[in-house]
Steps between C-alpha positions, in 0.01 A plus 500: 500500500632843405572716806291814528671835466399833654260719305769764465735251331231389256424859408869593479560207263205603282642853470854387425398225257255723310773666296313829534678822582402669824363787292273263302389326819425835664290604201311168490428474875517849646764388751785752495846383396654650813310229690544224242877522462610445862228238548614305193858504632387370840602820676159626611143397561204625300156622606195275498320714238807463275505124561134482398560692176802287408327173589206590278732598217699175521192283564615387844257386769527447872317185603447338837727210580350156487433364849776276628402142555566346840803277517699684235 
């Protein structure tokens, strides 16, 4: 089973793997580059409204974890 990664890492990977410039991403999402750049480098956090805009843009969803079964 693939280990889960933090939401921030999933979003950071989507940004970095998109191949889009920060300017293009800013224009497409409304999230300013001055927030995107340090976040994408792992140097800063990003606001929840920005996370929501980026998640919608990249088609990412947050879903509840499946309940753990007893004995595992």
